[in-house]
C-alpha positions in Angstrom: 11.2 -108.1 34.5 12.6 -107.2 38.1 15.4 -104.2 38.5 18.9 -105.5 39.7 18.6 -103.0 42.3 15.5 -104.6 44.7 16.1 -107.9 46.1 14.4 -109.8 43.5 16.6 -108.4 40.6 19.1 -109.9 42.7 18.0 -113.2 42.8 17.6 -113.3 39.0 21.2 -112.6 38.7 22.6 -115.3 40.9 19.7 -118.4 38.8 21.6 -116.6 35.7 24.5 -117.1 36.8 23.9 -120.8 38.2 22.6 -121.5 34.3 25.8 -120.2 33.1 28.2 -122.1 35.4 25.9 -125.3 34.8 25.7 -125.0 30.7 24.7 -128.3 30.4 21.5 -128.3 31.9 20.8 -125.0 29.6 22.1 -126.5 26.3 20.9 -130.2 27.3 17.4 -128.4 26.3 18.0 -128.0 22.8 19.3 -131.5 21.5 19.0 -130.2 17.9 21.1 -127.2 18.2 23.6 -129.5 19.7 23.6 -132.5 17.3 23.2 -129.2 14.6 26.9 -128.2 15.7 28.3 -131.1 16.7 27.1 -134.2 14.6 25.5 -133.1 11.6 27.9 -132.8 9.6 29.2 -136.5 9.4 26.2 -137.8 10.5 23.6 -135.9 8.2 21.1 -132.7 9.2 18.4 -135.4 9.0 20.3 -138.0 11.3 20.2 -140.1 7.6 24.0 -141.0 8.0 26.9 -139.2 5.6 30.7 -139.8 6.6 29.2 -141.3 9.4 26.4 -143.9 10.3 22.7 -143.3 10.3 21.6 -142.6 13.9 18.6 -143.6 14.7 17.2 -146.3 16.7 16.7 -149.0 13.6 20.4 -148.1 13.5 21.5 -148.5 17.0 19.7 -151.5 18.1 23.3 -153.4 19.0 24.4 -150.2 21.1 22.5 -149.3 24.5 21.9 -145.5 25.2 24.9 -146.1 28.5 27.1 -147.5 25.7 26.6 -144.7 23.1 27.1 -142.0 26.1 30.3 -143.7 26.5 31.2 -143.3 22.5 30.1 -139.3 22.3 32.5 -138.9 25.4 35.3 -141.5 24.4 34.5 -141.6 21.0 35.8 -145.8 19.7 38.3 -147.3 17.7 38.7 -147.4 14.4 36.4 -144.5 13.7 37.0 -140.6 12.5 34.1 -139.5 14.9 36.7 -137.3 17.9 36.0 -138.1 21.8 33.9 -134.7 23.0 34.4 -135.2 26.4 36.5 -131.4 26.8 33.4 -130.4 24.6 30.2 -131.3 26.0 29.1 -131.7 29.5 27.0 -134.8 31.3 23.7 -132.8 30.4 24.6 -132.3 26.7 25.4 -136.0 26.2 22.5 -137.2 27.6 20.0 -135.0 25.6 21.8 -136.3 22.5 21.5 -140.0 23.2 17.6 -138.7 23.8 17.5 -137.4 20.4 19.3 -140.2 18.4 17.2 -142.4 20.0 13.7 -140.8 18.9 12.5 -142.2 15.9 12.1 -139.6 13.0 8.4 -139.3 11.8 8.9 -140.4 8.9 11.9 -142.5 7.4 12.6 -141.4 3.5 11.7 -145.2 1.3 14.5 -146.1 -1.0 13.3 -149.0 -3.2 13.9 -150.3 -6.7 11.6 -146.7 -7.7 13.8 -144.5 -6.1 16.9 -146.2 -7.1 16.2 -146.4 -10.7 15.7 -142.7 -11.0 18.8 -141.9 -9.6 20.3 -143.5 -12.5 22.6 -141.3 -14.3 24.5 -142.0 -17.8 27.5 -140.1 -18.2 29.2 -141.5 -21.2 27.6 -144.6 -23.0 29.7 -147.8 -23.2 29.5 -147.6 -26.8 30.8 -144.3 -26.7 33.9 -145.3 -25.2 37.4 -146.1 -26.7 38.5 -149.2 -27.9 41.8 -149.6 -26.6 43.8 -147.2 -23.9 44.2 -143.8 -24.5 47.5 -143.1 -22.2 50.9 -144.9 -22.4 50.6 -145.8 -18.9 50.6 -149.5 -18.2 46.9 -150.0 -17.3 47.1 -153.3 -15.2 49.8 -150.9 -12.7 48.3 -147.5 -12.4 46.7 -146.1 -8.9 43.7 -145.5 -7.6 44.0 -142.7 -4.4 41.0 -142.1 -2.7 41.7 -138.3 -1.2 39.2 -137.7 1.4 40.7 -134.2 2.4 38.9 -132.7 -0.5 36.7 -135.8 -2.0 38.9 -136.5 -5.2 40.1 -139.3 -6.7 43.9 -139.0 -8.8 44.6 -142.1 -11.0 48.4 -142.5 -10.5 50.8 -144.0 -12.8 52.4 -147.4 -11.3 55.8 -146.7 -12.9 56.6 -142.9 -13.4 54.7 -141.7 -9.9 52.6 -139.0 -12.2 49.3 -138.2 -11.9 47.4 -138.9 -15.1 44.1 -138.0 -14.1 42.0 -135.8 -10.9 38.9 -135.8 -10.4 36.0 -135.0 -7.6 34.0 -137.9 -6.2 31.2 -137.9 -4.4 31.0 -137.1 -1.1 32.7 -139.5 1.6 34.0 -142.4 -1.1 34.2 -146.1 1.1 38.0 -146.3 1.0 37.9 -150.0 -0.8 38.2 -149.2 -4.9 36.8 -152.4 -7.1 37.8 -153.1 -10.1 36.5 -155.0 -13.4 38.1 -158.4 -14.2 40.3 -156.9 -16.8 41.1 -153.8 -14.4 39.4 -151.5 -17.1 36.4 -150.2 -15.3 36.7 -148.7 -11.3 33.9 -148.7 -9.0 33.6 -146.4 -6.3 30.8 -146.5 -2.9 29.9 -143.5 -0.9 28.2 -143.8 2.2 25.3 -141.4 1.2 24.9 -144.1 -0.9 26.0 -143.4 -4.4 27.7 -146.2 -6.6 30.0 -144.3 -9.4 31.5 -146.5 -12.6 34.8 -145.0 -14.4 36.7 -145.4 -17.1 40.4 -146.2 -17.2 41.0 -146.4 -20.5 39.6 -143.1 -21.7 39.4 -141.0 -18.3 36.1 -140.6 -18.1 32.9 -141.3 -16.0 30.3 -143.7 -16.9 27.6 -144.2 -14.5 26.4 -143.6 -11.3 23.2 -143.9 -9.4 22.3 -144.0 -5.6 21.9 -147.5 -4.2 21.1 -146.6 -0.3 21.1 -143.9 1.7 23.8 -144.7 4.4 26.1 -146.9 2.1 28.8 -149.8 3.5 30.2 -150.5 0.5 30.0 -152.7 -2.9 31.4 -155.5 -4.7 31.9 -156.9 -8.1 31.7 -159.8 -9.4 34.7 -162.0 -10.7 33.0 -162.8 -14.0 32.5 -158.7 -14.3 28.5 -158.3 -14.9 27.2 -157.4 -11.7 28.0 -154.7 -8.6 26.2 -155.5 -5.3 25.9 -152.4 -2.4 25.5 -153.3 1.2 23.6 -150.8 3.0 23.2 -149.8 6.3 19.7 -147.7 5.6 17.6 -149.0 4.6 18.6 -152.8 5.7 19.2 -154.1 2.1 21.6 -155.4 -0.3 21.0 -153.8 -4.2 22.2 -155.8 -6.8 22.8 -153.6 -10.1 24.1 -154.4 -13.6 27.8 -153.9 -13.9 27.9 -152.0 -17.6 25.8 -149.6 -16.7 24.9 -149.5 -13.3 21.4 -149.8 -13.7 19.8 -151.8 -10.6 18.3 -155.8 -10.8 17.1 -156.8 -7.7 16.6 -155.1 -4.4 17.0 -157.7 -1.2 15.2 -156.7 2.1 18.0 -157.8 4.5 16.1 -159.5 7.4 16.1 -162.8 9.9 13.4 -166.1 10.4 11.6 -163.4 13.1 11.4 -160.4 10.5 14.6 -158.5 12.5 16.0 -156.3 9.9 19.8 -155.5 9.6 22.0 -153.1 8.4 25.2 -154.8 6.4 28.7 -155.3 7.5 29.9 -155.7 4.6 29.8 -157.4 1.5 32.3 -159.0 -1.2 33.1 -161.2 -3.6 33.9 -164.8 -2.9 35.9 -165.0 -6.6 35.9 -168.9 -6.9 32.5 -169.9 -5.6 31.2 -167.1 -8.1 29.1 -165.6 -4.8 28.9 -162.9 -3.1 29.1 -163.0 0.8 27.9 -160.5 3.6 28.0 -160.0 6.9 25.1 -158.9 8.8 25.6 -156.3 11.6 22.3 -157.1 13.8 21.7 -160.5 13.1 24.2 -162.8 13.9 24.2 -164.4 10.1 26.2 -164.5 6.9 24.7 -164.3 3.9 26.0 -166.0 0.6 24.5 -164.9 -2.8 25.5 -167.2 -5.8 25.6 -164.9 -8.9 25.8 -167.4 -11.6 23.3 -168.6 -13.7 23.1 -172.2 -12.8 23.3 -171.9 -9.3 25.1 -175.5 -7.4 22.6 -177.2 -4.9 23.6 -175.8 -1.1 22.2 -178.0 1.9 18.4 -178.1 2.9 17.4 -175.4 4.7 20.2 -172.8 4.1 18.0 -171.1 1.0 15.3 -168.0 1.4 13.1 -167.0 -0.5 12.5 -163.2 0.1 9.9 -162.9 -2.8 7.3 -166.0 -1.4 8.7 -165.1 2.3 9.2 -168.4 3.1 12.3 -171.4 3.4 11.8 -173.4 -0.2 14.1 -176.8 1.1 17.9 -177.3 -1.3 16.3 -174.4 -3.7 15.6 -171.1 -4.2 13.9 -170.9 -7.7 14.3 -167.5 -8.2 17.1 -165.3 -9.5 20.3 -164.7 -7.0 19.2 -166.9 -4.2 20.1 -166.2 -0.1 21.3 -168.9 1.7 22.0 -167.8 5.2 24.5 -169.1 7.8 23.5 -168.7 11.3 26.6 -168.2 13.8 27.4 -167.8 16.7 28.4 -164.0 17.2 27.9 -161.2 14.7 30.4 -160.5 12.0 31.5 -156.5 11.8 34.4 -157.4 10.1 35.5 -160.6 8.2 38.9 -161.8 5.9 38.6 -164.4 3.4 41.0 -167.4 3.5 43.3 -168.3 0.2 40.6 -170.4 -1.5 37.5 -168.6 -0.5 36.9 -171.6 1.7 36.7 -170.2 5.0 35.6 -167.0 6.7 37.4 -165.4 9.3 35.6 -162.6 11.1 35.5 -160.3 14.4 33.2 -158.4 16.1 33.7 -155.4 17.6 32.8 -156.3 21.2 35.8 -157.8 21.4 35.0 -161.4 21.6 37.1 -164.0 20.4 37.3 -164.5 16.4 35.2 -167.2 14.4 36.3 -169.6 11.5 33.5 -169.7 9.0 33.6 -172.6 6.9 31.5 -171.9 3.6 31.4 -175.5 2.3 29.6 -177.0 5.2 28.1 -173.9 6.4 29.2 -173.6 10.2 31.5 -172.4 12.3 34.6 -174.4 12.7 36.7 -172.8 15.1 37.5 -169.9 17.4 40.7 -168.0 17.1 42.2 -166.1 20.1 41.7 -162.5 18.4 40.3 -160.1 21.4 40.9 -156.2 21.4 39.5 -155.2 17.9 41.5 -157.2 15.1 41.1 -155.2 12.1 40.7 -158.1 9.8 39.6 -156.6 6.7 43.2 -155.4 6.4 44.9 -158.8 7.2 47.2 -160.9 4.6 48.4 -163.9 4.4 52.0 -165.8 3.6 53.7 -168.6 3.9 56.3 -168.6 7.7 58.6 -172.1 8.2 56.2 -173.6 5.0 53.1 -173.1 6.8 49.9 -170.8 5.8 49.5 -167.8 8.2 47.4 -165.0 8.7 48.4 -161.4 10.2 46.4 -159.3 11.5 46.6 -155.7 13.3 44.4 -155.1 16.3 43.0 -151.5 16.9 43.0 -151.9 20.5 46.1 -153.7 21.3 50.1 -152.5 20.6 50.2 -155.8 18.6 49.9 -157.7 15.3 49.0 -161.3 15.2 49.7 -164.4 13.4 47.5 -167.2 13.4 48.3 -171.1 11.8 45.5 -171.2 9.6 45.9 -174.9 9.9 45.3 -175.2 13.4 44.4 -171.8 14.2 46.2 -171.6 16.5 48.5 -168.2 17.7 51.5 -168.0 16.8 52.9 -164.7 18.0 52.2 -161.4 18.3 54.4 -159.2 17.6 54.6 -156.2 19.9 53.9 -152.7 18.1 54.3 -148.8 19.2 50.6 -148.9 19.2 47.3 -149.9 18.0 47.5 -150.4 13.9 45.1 -150.2 11.3 46.2 -151.6 7.7 49.0 -154.0 7.1 50.5 -154.5 3.4 52.9 -156.9 2.0 53.7 -158.6 -1.3 54.5 -161.8 -2.9 57.7 -160.8 -4.2 58.8 -158.9 -0.9 59.5 -160.5 2.0 58.8 -157.6 4.3 55.2 -157.2 5.4 54.3 -153.1 6.8 52.1 -152.2 9.7 51.1 -148.5 10.7 50.6 -147.5 14.1 47.6 -145.4 13.3 46.5 -144.8 16.6 47.9 -143.0 19.4 51.2 -141.4 19.9 52.8 -143.1 17.6 50.4 -142.7 14.7 53.7 -141.2 12.8 55.4 -144.7 12.4 55.4 -147.3 9.9 56.9 -150.9 11.3 58.4 -153.2 8.5 57.8 -156.8 9.5 60.2 -159.7 8.2 57.7 -162.2 7.1 60.7 -164.6 7.7 61.5 -163.9 11.4 58.3 -162.6 12.3 60.6 -159.6 13.9 60.5 -155.8 13.4 63.2 -154.9 11.5 62.7 -151.2 10.6 60.0 -148.8 12.4 59.8 -145.2 9.7 58.9 -142.3 10.2 57.6 -140.5 7.0 56.5 -137.6 8.8 56.8 -137.1 12.3 53.8 -135.7 13.8 51.7 -136.8 10.9 49.8 -140.2 11.1 51.1 -142.7 8.3 48.7 -145.5 7.4 47.6 -147.2 4.3 50.8 -148.9 2.4 50.3 -150.4 -1.1 52.9 -152.2 -3.1 53.0 -151.5 -7.3 52.4 -154.9 -9.7 55.7 -155.8 -9.3 56.7 -155.3 -5.7 59.7 -153.1 -5.8 57.9 -149.8 -4.3 55.7 -149.6 -1.6 53.1 -146.3 -1.1 52.5 -144.9 2.3 49.4 -142.3 3.2 50.2 -139.5 5.3 46.8 -139.1 6.6 46.5 -135.5 6.7 44.3 -132.3 5.0 47.9 -131.5 4.0 49.5 -135.1 3.8 51.6 -136.7 0.9 51.9 -140.4 -1.1 55.2 -141.2 0.2 57.5 -143.8 -2.4 59.8 -146.1 -0.7 62.2 -148.7 -2.3 60.5 -151.5 -0.4 64.0 -153.8 -0.5 66.3 -150.2 0.8 63.2 -148.9 2.4 64.4 -145.5 1.2 62.2 -142.4 0.3 62.1 -142.2 -3.3 59.2 -140.0 -4.3 56.8 -137.7 -2.2 53.9 -136.2 -3.8 51.2 -133.7 -2.4 47.6 -135.0 -1.6 44.9 -134.2 0.5 44.1 -136.7 2.9 44.8 -139.9 0.9 42.9 -142.3 2.8 43.7 -145.4 0.5 45.6 -146.4 -2.7 44.7 -149.4 -4.8 46.8 -151.0 -7.5 44.6 -152.4 -10.1 46.9 -155.8 -10.8 47.6 -156.3 -7.2 43.5 -156.7 -6.7 42.5 -158.2 -9.7 44.8 -160.8 -9.1 43.7 -161.2 -5.6 47.4 -160.4 -4.3 48.0 -162.2 -0.5 49.4 -158.6 0.7 46.5 -156.4 -0.5 42.7 -156.2 0.3 40.2 -157.7 -2.0 
């Protein structure tokens, strides 16, 4: 090594200084180290997903490399991922993009055998009590998901006292699902686990890992089945709801063999079917679960066991009806009668209305700027049924006539919103301002006038989000979406604070009665 006292030594010092001044060039040569430091905690050390999605070429087909660099640099709406523009250089970002588009040497298999081997039965159904072991109203309980420390709290909706708090699987998806009678609650975690708990005895029932990276779950209206929607592997997994034993794995692939992540799966109660939107193929799938499903139009059924269309009927159980669309659906919402699916794509184009009876798109909607339709609500305005939804990239709430599919009004807000909620027994809808400098605000909108009548700030400077009502609509619960957060209980008529309950980043709260009775003001 040359000495710093000769000319060559000075040159080495200058070269070292240049490398330090331009850190991206040095660090860009070590993408694995960059990934471990900045990405692994959310996306998994092996890139197979965690809180965030799996970062593999198979899951990035709709995201060009240039757009991926923009996401790393500036983040994107409706995600928890921070922007790294002040942390990573251009060279760092380029190195990470190259890494995540590099295939893994092997991707773990996760089929029926792996799923079955993961099954855990904590308490067989035969050992559970025949009546509730507590005095709270079983239908006015709240399930509160606390993502700050990966716990769940069961809250009494009359006294607002915690009845049970237990550790959950890592990174639960916020949307708790219930059995039709409200006794059991089901969760899906981002790392693929499906869990079932008994709300009468406050005991875990069963768990199973249905995938490696999962989007969400749905419970059938008859209470017999649970379906898990995976982003890795590209599959839908059907489980027996009693003890979560696996029944069927449905590969998600298109006509030409292209596979796809699942955007979301929900239950269409009156149709006795699951509805799934696909992230990488512009299709909606309907999967009936009744024992003798009604025939559907020719050409819509596909039998994955045989690998070919069979015309009007799929002779096997749980057939798949495929509805082809003009665009992808990253988010969707049902009309109250579950006849229509209203969907929007992340690219911000117009929304589309898909009629499930005829199996095609019937209308376009002026829903740009990323509407968050998963948290949309419906109500009557001047005798007409309307849809209300916040936008993730616009300071507004859209009100859409559900007969003409025309925009009635855009209500200006203090910033982009994430969640909107209401209840049949209140004239008000509550909308958060999840993004931007006014993230501590909650707007209260009069459903009779479509005007904002009050803006609350439950805790100045801290994010306020996700409202849910008690079963009678008398009280509204708001989350302070912070590690040292809380649930704030308001009188839904006077908007006065009633109680504040400390919690660790309560991402969502779900009232049993409102969920199983399909309240027009809450998510289904």
